[in-house]
C-alpha positions as CSV (number, residue, x, y, z in Angstrom):
1,M,-44.4,82.7,50.4
2,T,-45.8,80.8,47.5
3,A,-45.3,77.1,47.2
4,P,-42.9,75.9,44.4
5,Q,-44.6,75.4,41.1
6,P,-42.1,73.9,38.6
7,R,-44.1,73.1,35.5
8,H,-43.8,72.4,31.8
9,R,-43.1,75.8,30.4
10,R,-45.7,76.6,27.9
11,V,-48.3,73.8,28.2
12,L,-51.5,74.8,29.7
13,A,-52.6,73.5,33.1
14,L,-56.3,74.4,33.2
15,P,-58.0,74.8,36.6
16,L,-60.5,72.1,37.5
17,G,-63.4,74.6,37.2
18,M,-62.8,74.9,33.5
19,A,-64.9,71.8,32.4
20,M,-64.3,70.5,28.9
21,A,-66.7,68.9,26.6
22,T,-64.0,66.3,26.2
23,A,-61.5,65.2,28.8
24,L,-58.6,67.6,29.3
25,A,-55.3,66.7,27.8
26,F,-52.4,68.6,29.0
27,L,-49.3,68.3,31.1
28,P,-50.0,69.4,34.6
29,N,-47.6,71.3,36.9
30,V,-44.9,68.9,37.7
31,P,-43.4,69.1,41.2
32,A,-39.8,68.2,41.0
33,S,-36.4,68.7,42.4
34,A,-33.5,70.0,40.3
35,A,-32.7,68.1,37.1
36,D,-30.4,65.3,36.2
37,T,-28.1,66.7,33.5
38,G,-26.8,63.4,32.3
39,A,-23.4,61.7,32.2
40,A,-21.5,64.5,30.6
41,T,-22.5,66.9,33.4
42,S,-21.8,64.3,36.1
43,A,-18.3,63.7,34.8
44,A,-17.6,67.4,34.6
45,A,-18.9,68.1,38.0
46,G,-17.1,65.1,39.5
47,D,-20.4,64.0,41.0
48,D,-20.0,66.8,43.6
49,T,-23.5,67.4,44.9
50,T,-22.6,71.0,45.9
51,S,-21.7,72.0,42.3
52,L,-23.7,74.6,40.4
53,S,-23.6,75.4,36.7
54,Y,-22.6,78.9,35.6
55,V,-22.4,80.9,32.4
56,V,-19.4,83.3,32.1
57,N,-19.8,85.8,29.2
58,V,-16.7,87.3,27.6
59,R,-15.8,89.1,24.4
60,P,-16.9,86.9,21.5
61,G,-15.0,85.9,18.5
62,H,-11.8,84.8,20.2
63,G,-10.7,81.8,22.2
64,T,-11.1,82.0,25.9
65,S,-8.2,84.1,27.1
66,E,-5.6,82.4,29.3
67,R,-6.2,85.0,32.0
68,V,-9.9,84.1,32.1
69,Q,-9.2,80.4,32.1
70,R,-6.7,80.8,34.9
71,A,-9.2,82.9,36.9
72,I,-11.9,80.3,36.4
73,A,-9.6,77.6,37.7
74,R,-8.5,79.7,40.7
75,A,-12.1,80.4,41.6
76,G,-12.8,76.6,41.6
77,G,-14.4,76.3,38.3
78,S,-14.3,73.6,35.7
79,V,-15.0,74.5,32.0
80,V,-17.7,72.3,30.4
81,I,-17.6,74.0,27.1
82,A,-16.6,77.4,25.6
83,Y,-18.7,78.8,22.8
84,D,-16.1,81.2,21.5
85,E,-18.2,82.5,18.6
86,I,-20.6,84.1,21.1
87,G,-18.3,84.4,24.1
88,V,-20.3,82.2,26.4
89,I,-18.4,79.7,28.7
90,V,-20.3,77.0,30.6
91,V,-18.6,76.3,34.0
92,H,-19.3,74.0,36.9
93,S,-18.1,75.1,40.4
94,S,-18.8,74.2,44.0
95,N,-17.5,77.6,45.1
96,A,-20.5,79.6,46.4
97,D,-18.6,82.8,45.6
98,F,-17.6,81.7,42.1
99,A,-19.9,84.2,40.2
100,E,-19.0,87.2,42.4
101,T,-15.3,86.4,42.1
102,I,-15.2,85.8,38.3
103,R,-17.2,89.0,37.6
104,K,-14.2,91.0,38.9
105,V,-11.9,89.5,36.3
106,P,-10.9,91.9,33.4
107,G,-12.5,90.6,30.2
108,V,-15.5,89.1,31.9
109,D,-18.7,90.9,30.9
110,S,-21.1,89.1,33.1
111,A,-21.4,85.8,35.0
112,G,-24.1,84.0,37.0
113,N,-25.4,80.7,38.2
114,T,-27.9,79.1,35.9
115,R,-29.7,77.1,38.7
116,N,-30.2,77.0,42.4
117,A,-30.2,73.3,43.0
118,P,-26.9,71.4,43.0
119,L,-25.6,69.1,40.3
120,P,-26.3,66.2,39.9
121,A,-29.8,65.9,41.4
122,Q,-32.7,63.6,41.6
123,S,-36.0,64.1,39.8
124,T,-39.6,62.9,40.1
125,T,-41.9,61.7,37.4
126,D,-44.8,63.5,35.9
127,V,-48.0,63.4,37.9
128,G,-50.2,63.3,34.8
129,T,-50.2,62.8,31.1
130,P,-52.1,64.1,28.0
131,E,-55.3,62.2,27.1
132,V,-54.5,59.5,24.7
133,L,-57.0,58.8,21.9
134,S,-58.6,55.4,22.1
135,S,-58.7,53.0,19.2
136,E,-62.4,53.7,19.0
137,Q,-61.8,57.5,18.7
138,V,-59.2,56.9,16.0
139,A,-61.6,54.7,14.0
140,E,-64.4,57.2,14.4
141,A,-62.3,60.0,13.1
142,D,-60.9,57.9,10.2
143,A,-64.5,57.1,9.1
144,Q,-65.1,60.9,8.7
145,A,-61.9,61.7,6.9
146,A,-62.3,63.0,3.4
147,A,-60.3,61.7,0.5
148,G,-56.7,62.8,0.8
149,Q,-57.0,63.5,4.5
150,D,-55.0,61.7,7.2
151,P,-57.2,59.6,9.5
152,L,-57.2,62.1,12.4
153,E,-57.3,65.3,10.4
154,P,-61.1,65.8,10.9
155,L,-60.3,66.4,14.6
156,Q,-57.7,69.1,13.7
157,W,-59.8,72.2,13.7
158,D,-56.6,74.2,14.1
159,L,-55.5,73.5,10.4
160,P,-58.4,75.3,8.7
161,A,-58.1,78.0,11.3
162,I,-54.9,79.1,9.7
163,K,-55.8,77.8,6.2
164,A,-53.3,75.1,6.3
165,D,-55.7,72.7,4.7
166,K,-55.9,75.0,1.7
167,A,-52.1,75.5,1.7
168,H,-51.6,71.7,1.4
169,E,-53.5,71.8,-1.9
170,K,-50.6,73.9,-3.2
171,T,-47.6,72.4,-1.4
172,L,-46.7,70.4,1.7
173,G,-43.4,72.3,2.1
174,S,-39.9,71.6,1.0
175,S,-37.7,68.8,2.3
176,K,-34.8,71.2,2.0
177,V,-36.2,73.2,4.9
178,T,-35.5,72.0,8.4
179,V,-37.2,73.1,11.7
180,A,-35.7,72.3,15.1
181,V,-37.8,71.6,18.2
182,I,-35.7,72.9,21.1
183,D,-37.6,71.0,23.8
184,T,-38.0,67.9,25.9
185,G,-36.9,65.5,23.2
186,V,-38.5,64.1,20.1
187,D,-39.6,60.5,19.5
188,D,-38.4,60.1,16.0
189,T,-39.7,56.5,15.8
190,H,-43.3,57.8,15.8
191,P,-45.0,57.0,12.5
192,D,-46.1,60.6,12.0
193,I,-42.5,62.0,12.6
194,A,-40.2,59.3,11.3
195,P,-40.7,60.1,7.6
196,N,-39.5,63.7,8.1
197,F,-37.0,63.4,10.9
198,S,-33.4,64.6,10.4
199,A,-31.1,62.7,12.8
200,A,-28.0,64.5,11.4
201,Q,-29.4,67.8,12.7
202,S,-30.5,66.5,16.1
203,T,-28.7,66.3,19.4
204,N,-29.0,66.4,23.2
205,C,-27.9,69.7,24.8
206,V,-29.0,69.0,28.4
207,S,-25.5,69.2,29.8
208,G,-24.6,72.4,28.0
209,R,-22.6,70.7,25.3
210,P,-24.0,68.6,22.4
211,D,-24.2,64.9,22.8
212,T,-24.5,63.4,19.3
213,T,-24.9,59.8,20.4
214,Y,-27.6,58.3,18.1
215,G,-31.0,58.6,19.7
216,A,-29.8,61.0,22.5
217,W,-32.5,63.5,21.3
218,R,-35.3,61.1,22.4
219,P,-37.3,61.5,25.6
220,T,-37.2,58.5,28.0
221,A,-40.5,56.9,29.1
222,A,-40.2,59.0,32.3
223,E,-39.9,62.3,30.5
224,S,-42.4,64.7,29.0
225,P,-44.0,63.9,25.6
226,H,-44.2,67.7,24.9
227,G,-41.4,67.9,22.3
228,T,-42.9,65.0,20.3
229,H,-46.3,66.6,20.3
230,V,-44.8,69.9,19.1
231,A,-42.7,68.2,16.4
232,G,-45.8,66.5,15.0
233,E,-47.8,69.7,15.0
234,I,-45.2,71.3,12.8
235,A,-44.2,68.5,10.4
236,G,-46.4,65.5,11.0
237,A,-46.2,63.6,7.7
238,R,-49.2,63.3,5.4
239,N,-48.8,59.5,5.1
240,G,-52.2,58.0,5.7
241,V,-51.4,57.7,9.4
242,G,-52.6,59.9,12.3
243,I,-52.5,63.6,12.1
244,T,-51.1,66.1,9.5
245,G,-48.7,68.9,10.4
246,V,-48.8,72.5,9.3
247,A,-45.8,71.9,7.0
248,P,-45.9,68.1,6.4
249,G,-43.2,68.2,3.8
250,V,-40.4,69.8,5.7
251,K,-37.8,68.2,7.8
252,V,-37.8,68.3,11.6
253,A,-34.9,67.9,14.1
254,G,-34.9,67.4,17.8
255,I,-32.7,69.4,20.1
256,K,-33.2,68.1,23.6
257,V,-32.6,70.8,26.3
258,A,-34.9,69.8,29.1
259,T,-33.8,67.7,32.1
260,T,-35.7,64.7,33.2
261,A,-37.5,66.8,35.7
262,G,-38.5,69.3,33.0
263,Y,-36.2,72.2,33.6
264,F,-34.8,74.2,30.8
265,Y,-31.5,75.7,32.0
266,T,-29.5,78.4,30.4
267,E,-26.5,76.3,29.3
268,A,-28.7,73.8,27.5
269,V,-30.7,76.6,25.7
270,V,-27.5,78.3,24.7
271,C,-26.2,75.0,23.3
272,G,-29.5,74.5,21.4
273,F,-29.3,77.8,19.6
274,V,-25.7,77.4,18.7
275,W,-26.3,73.9,17.4
276,A,-29.2,75.2,15.3
277,A,-27.0,78.0,14.0
278,E,-24.2,75.6,13.0
279,H,-26.4,72.9,11.5
280,H,-28.4,74.8,8.9
281,I,-31.7,75.0,10.9
282,D,-34.2,77.3,9.2
283,V,-36.7,77.8,12.1
284,T,-36.5,76.9,15.8
285,N,-39.5,76.2,18.1
286,N,-39.1,77.4,21.7
287,S,-42.2,76.5,23.8
288,Y,-40.7,77.1,27.2
289,Y,-39.2,79.7,29.5
290,T,-35.6,79.3,30.7
291,D,-35.5,78.2,34.3
292,P,-35.3,78.9,37.1
293,W,-36.6,82.5,36.8
294,Y,-39.8,83.2,34.9
295,F,-38.6,86.7,34.5
296,N,-34.8,87.6,34.6
297,C,-34.1,91.0,35.9
298,T,-31.1,92.8,34.5
299,D,-30.4,94.7,37.7
300,D,-29.6,91.3,39.3
301,P,-26.0,90.3,38.2
302,N,-26.8,86.6,38.1
303,Q,-30.0,87.0,36.1
304,K,-28.4,89.5,33.8
305,A,-25.8,86.9,32.9
306,L,-28.5,84.5,31.8
307,V,-30.2,87.1,29.6
308,D,-26.8,88.0,28.1
309,A,-25.9,84.4,27.3
310,I,-29.2,83.5,25.6
311,T,-29.4,86.8,23.8
312,R,-26.0,86.1,22.3
313,A,-26.9,82.6,21.3
314,S,-30.3,83.4,19.8
315,Q,-28.9,86.4,17.8
316,F,-26.0,84.2,16.6
317,A,-28.6,81.7,15.2
318,E,-30.5,84.5,13.5
319,R,-27.3,85.9,11.9
320,K,-26.8,82.4,10.5
321,G,-30.3,82.5,8.9
322,T,-32.4,80.9,11.7
323,V,-35.8,82.3,12.6
324,N,-36.5,81.8,16.3
325,V,-40.1,81.5,17.4
326,A,-41.2,81.4,21.1
327,A,-44.4,81.0,23.2
328,A,-45.8,83.9,25.1
329,G,-46.8,82.0,28.2
330,N,-50.0,80.9,29.8
331,E,-50.6,83.1,32.9
332,S,-52.8,85.8,31.2
333,Y,-50.1,88.3,32.0
334,D,-50.1,91.7,30.2
335,L,-46.4,91.7,29.2
336,A,-46.7,95.4,28.2
337,S,-47.6,96.4,31.7
338,H,-45.2,97.9,34.2
339,S,-46.1,95.6,37.1
340,I,-46.5,91.8,37.2
341,T,-46.4,89.6,40.3
342,D,-44.2,86.6,39.7
343,P,-44.9,83.9,42.4
344,V,-43.0,81.0,41.0
345,S,-39.3,82.1,40.8
346,P,-36.9,80.5,41.4
347,N,-38.8,77.3,40.6
348,D,-35.9,75.0,41.6
349,G,-35.4,76.6,45.0
350,T,-37.7,78.5,47.3
351,P,-39.9,80.9,45.3
352,V,-41.2,84.1,46.7
353,D,-43.7,86.6,45.4
354,R,-41.9,89.4,43.7
355,V,-43.2,92.3,41.7
356,I,-41.3,92.9,38.5
357,D,-41.5,95.2,35.5
358,P,-41.4,93.2,32.2
359,H,-39.6,96.1,30.6
360,N,-36.6,95.3,32.7
361,C,-37.2,91.7,33.7
362,F,-37.5,89.4,30.8
363,D,-39.0,86.1,30.0
364,I,-36.3,84.4,27.9
365,P,-36.2,83.6,25.1
366,T,-39.7,85.0,24.6
367,Q,-38.9,88.7,25.1
368,L,-35.5,88.7,23.5
369,P,-34.7,90.9,20.5
370,G,-35.5,89.3,17.2
371,V,-37.5,86.4,18.6
372,V,-41.0,85.9,17.2
373,T,-43.4,85.9,20.2
374,V,-46.7,83.9,19.8
375,A,-50.0,84.2,21.6
376,A,-52.6,81.5,21.5
377,T,-56.2,81.5,20.1
378,G,-59.0,79.0,20.6
379,A,-61.4,77.4,18.2
380,K,-63.5,80.6,17.8
381,G,-60.4,82.6,16.9
382,L,-60.3,84.6,20.1
383,K,-57.3,85.0,22.4
384,S,-57.2,81.8,24.6
385,S,-58.3,82.5,28.1
386,F,-54.8,81.7,29.5
387,S,-52.6,83.3,26.9
388,N,-50.2,86.1,27.8
389,Y,-50.6,89.3,25.7
390,G,-49.2,92.8,25.4
391,L,-48.9,95.5,22.7
392,R,-45.5,95.5,21.0
393,V,-44.6,92.2,22.7
394,I,-46.9,89.8,20.9
395,D,-45.9,89.5,17.2
396,I,-48.5,87.0,15.9
397,A,-51.2,84.6,17.1
398,A,-52.1,81.0,16.2
399,P,-54.3,78.1,17.6
400,G,-53.3,76.9,21.0
401,G,-56.6,75.6,22.2
402,D,-59.0,76.7,25.0
403,S,-61.8,75.2,27.1
404,T,-64.8,74.2,25.0
405,A,-66.9,76.1,27.6
406,Y,-65.3,79.2,26.1
407,Q,-64.5,78.3,22.5
408,A,-66.0,75.1,21.1
409,P,-64.9,73.8,17.7
410,E,-67.3,72.9,14.9
411,P,-68.0,69.1,14.4
412,P,-66.6,66.6,13.8
413,A,-64.0,68.1,16.1
414,T,-65.1,67.8,19.7
415,S,-62.1,69.0,21.8
416,G,-61.1,72.6,22.0
417,L,-57.5,71.5,22.4
418,I,-54.8,70.6,19.9
419,L,-54.3,67.1,18.7
420,G,-50.8,65.8,18.1
421,P,-48.5,62.7,18.4
422,L,-47.3,61.3,21.7
423,P,-44.3,59.0,22.2
424,G,-44.9,55.3,21.5
425,G,-47.0,55.7,18.4
426,K,-49.9,57.4,20.2
427,W,-51.9,60.6,19.7
428,G,-53.5,63.0,22.3
429,Y,-54.7,66.5,23.0
430,M,-52.7,69.3,24.7
431,A,-53.2,73.0,25.0
432,G,-51.2,76.2,25.6
433,T,-49.1,78.8,23.9
434,S,-46.8,75.7,23.5
435,M,-49.2,74.5,20.9
436,A,-49.7,77.9,19.2
437,T,-45.9,78.3,18.6
438,P,-45.5,75.2,16.3
439,H,-48.3,76.5,14.1
440,V,-46.3,79.7,13.5
441,V,-43.1,77.7,13.0
442,G,-44.9,75.6,10.4
443,V,-46.1,78.7,8.6
444,A,-42.6,80.1,8.7
445,A,-41.3,76.8,7.2
446,L,-43.8,77.1,4.4
447,I,-42.6,80.7,3.7
448,K,-39.0,79.5,3.6
449,S,-40.1,76.7,1.3
450,T,-41.7,79.3,-1.0
451,H,-38.8,81.7,-0.8
452,P,-35.8,79.4,-0.3
453,H,-33.2,82.3,-0.5
454,A,-35.1,84.5,2.0
455,S,-33.1,85.7,5.0
456,A,-34.4,85.3,8.6
457,A,-35.4,88.9,8.6
458,L,-37.4,88.5,5.3
459,V,-39.1,85.3,6.5
460,K,-40.2,87.2,9.6
461,A,-41.4,90.2,7.6
462,L,-43.4,88.0,5.3
463,L,-44.8,86.1,8.3
464,Y,-46.2,89.3,9.7
465,A,-47.2,90.9,6.4
466,E,-49.2,87.8,5.4
467,A,-50.9,87.3,8.7
468,T,-54.7,87.7,8.8
469,A,-55.4,91.0,10.5
470,T,-57.3,90.3,13.7
471,P,-58.9,93.2,15.6
472,C,-59.0,93.5,19.4
473,T,-61.6,91.5,21.1
474,D,-63.4,94.3,22.9
475,P,-64.8,93.7,25.5
476,Y,-62.9,90.5,26.3
477,D,-65.1,88.6,28.7
478,I,-64.1,85.1,27.7
479,N,-66.2,83.3,30.4
480,G,-69.3,85.5,30.1
481,D,-69.5,86.5,33.7
482,G,-69.8,90.2,33.0
483,K,-66.2,91.1,34.1
484,I,-63.5,92.1,31.7
485,D,-60.8,89.5,31.7
486,A,-58.1,91.4,29.7
487,V,-57.8,94.7,27.9
488,C,-56.5,94.7,24.3
489,E,-54.6,97.8,23.1
490,G,-53.7,98.7,19.6
491,S,-55.3,98.8,16.1
492,R,-56.9,96.2,13.9
493,N,-53.6,95.5,12.1
494,H,-51.3,95.4,15.2
495,N,-52.5,94.9,18.8
496,G,-51.7,93.3,22.1
497,F,-53.8,90.2,21.7
498,Y,-52.9,89.1,18.1
499,G,-49.8,91.1,17.2
500,W,-49.8,91.5,13.4
501,G,-52.7,89.0,13.1
502,T,-53.3,85.3,13.0
503,A,-50.8,83.2,11.1
504,D,-51.9,82.4,7.5
505,A,-50.5,79.2,5.9
506,L,-52.2,79.7,2.5
507,A,-50.7,83.2,2.1
508,A,-47.3,81.7,3.0
509,V,-47.4,79.5,-0.1
510,T,-49.2,81.8,-2.6
511,R,-47.6,85.2,-2.0
């Protein structure tokens, strides 16, 4: 048996042996119990510590039938919210047989529990934080900034890596375009985020139903800064302060879906996609996997229900014009293989080693139809040592950082990681496919700015067509020890490491 490893979903936790020229800045694995889902959940569950959350999937497009409603009540369930447009019902129940019972009801397509730990539950705080830039580091970077650059832009090697610096000479993006960070919450008071933040398009979805209380989208001091960092990478304002985002002229919204302990449960993710669909979000950033299963196997009725629910929600958002972009993950898995050992699921219970086939067991939303799947690259443009990969799984690549021992940036940048804002008006480094995804989201936002009437399908097609073709790294021996670390399959124009290529911000605003 493998010890539980709940962790922030797409942020790299580098092993200690991977020494950095600069101090590491990432969110480490966070041991935690199940998550607090907030007041709305507590009320719905009646503070019953044996209650679990479930999704019940029925025929979409109609109100929940009286027969299904009665069956839910008879089975001991309480409806939190019904998303009739996609046929997903969020239910709380303390009946251990609820899912098995409700699956037998005519009109129910699938049903399953979204978590293993009861509601409500306690949580622990993070055991580490990203490295925060000191005032001396800020001053040193500011002294090296060229005219027109934000003070910390000299440290952002990732912007020229996708030609975002050249794109900014053409346009910063349109304020009519909005991206949403479906994540741990966004600190909209940060000076790099406040100028572009859209409160009207932000919410808290942790309970499975939107909480529109002003500020509910923000992380508390005890919660992860991940969503704030991601938001700044996408749309950090060019305002003479801090860093510059890939698309510093677009709007950014925060859709909080992570519990205090850092869990991203199905009901919250469903709520996030539906909110995005109904609030004119052009692109969503999804730098996580949906807990508690790293891979959800469709031959398991509970896990199948989670795949069904999030598939319905993400495709609903795309039909409404939203491009959904997700991180590939940081375990160096070949997602095109037929055998992967998953040692961490379920991460809110007792995980066991299980061998899965990623063709039948899916990382969601990463592997869902229509979702843009992003691999990470380092400062030398090679696949990051940790990034998952796989032919016909990876769609595109972008900077996510790597150890400077493997891929060191050119001066004046010193860290091989990605710089971004942190809550409380600070800045720091992080790494992972979590950091690669917002670069692609920013490029997609620039495409939407250039082609305002483009459908989600066209934005994706342009994203791939305009990417810089990046051939396989062959052989891929990232640490130089003489052993092959991963095998890339495919052609120069489409392969398992880089998909259709590396995201290109300049092409997004000139083609």
